[in-house]
C-alpha angles and dihedrals in degrees: 000000000000093000090053091049093049091047091051091047091051092051090050091052091049091051092050091049091048092052091047092050091050091049094048091046091051093047091048091051093049091049091048092050091047092050090049090055096046099032115128119215091242145278141247114254112202120195120189101223090179091064092040095053090045093053091049091048091052094049093050094044093050096040096101097039118120118243091260094047090048092052090050091050091050092048092052091047093053091046090054091048091052091049091052091047091051091049092050092051089050091052092047091054090052090050093246124141108273101204118018108218113248119213111273132229110203111202118207129182127212120184104182124211126184094280097040088236094171090068092093090057091044089055092056093044093052093044089055093047096049090052094059107021118120126207098272097043121110139194126226116196116197099207129193119168139131091199135254142182117007099232094047096052092038089061091044091055091047089055089056091049088063088071090057090049088056093047093245113148114239128200119187118204118198111195096167118359142353106168134154105338089010091059089046087062093043096052091064090070127102086226134017119203119189134185114243094258099031113131111243135178127013091160098182143093127241136177126185117195122182117213125198097176094120093048090052091046090052090057093044095251115149123207118191116204109190121183141170111218125044096255101027088121116018100172129011139191097226107025130068112277114223125214089241092054092050092051090051091049090050089050091054091051090051091050091051090049091054091051089051093050091048093051092050093045091050093052097039107031090170091073125098091228100193089050095055103028094082099105091257124133130214138197120249100268092045089048090054091056090052092048091244088126133022105216143014114236144090136266089252093060091052093051094046090052092047092053091069094067109007142060105244116208129180111217119197130168109214121196116210113231132192122236091258092051092050091052090047092051092050091050091048093051092047092050092046090050092052092047093048093050089051096046099041125239093275091074088084112113101214 
């Protein structure tokens, strides 16, 4: 009797859970579809780093003050704010400029993955800056990238070249790594600043293509690769790779390398390009000796110095994603991480 009761109760719970899962799945699907219809492409998020740094400075400065001293400091601060407000109102009445615009330092961040997926956001950020920048304004790009696919980083570098076309000074700060495609982006700058142990260089091209043709042949599995055009497919994963195909593929790598070298030499003519375009990488201080970078320091040093004379703004283009897209992105990043650990870092193309 008890076993039948428990069995019936278990079935009831399973039915309830099944209904709940179906309801949750349906609601998630409806929300996803609704978000997809109303989803905006994204928006610019502007952070006033000048105000942020000033607030942190005040907090730390006043941390050890007694209650009485803190009250006096706050009273003096408010008095000064009232004085400034009064002066601004007086200027406004006289028709004078209330707040003279200080030169701006726009701070961008680029964290490069293998496909340079942040390039789309970089495009929007640069488009916004070139539309408002004035002659004394500058851009600081905090760059971190070990490189990736040629076309992705080629486009990212082209986006940075737009700043040069609009006569906007660009400084690239490398706190950790700017190698291969990452250095291709960095070399477009008017000045490159690198931390002492930042990884710089790796001006080379690599492609690693696994081939399981012999394994398939051993198990009597045929793979037919049919093409139109002599070099439509030079090397493949499944089919048999010919010596002629390999030679053509190597030729294409060499041609890509030459384009890479030419781009770097064009943007940094002070380099001995044949000396540094070997695929090697160097740490910051070594890179300085080779003229790969112009100065040793960090992005924080640049920002702190700029705060004395400039308004420092962080500019970030944020794309709104649905729940399904966020889960998909996490799955993609996890899969990419596993693959890259298995294939080694040198599988990067650029």
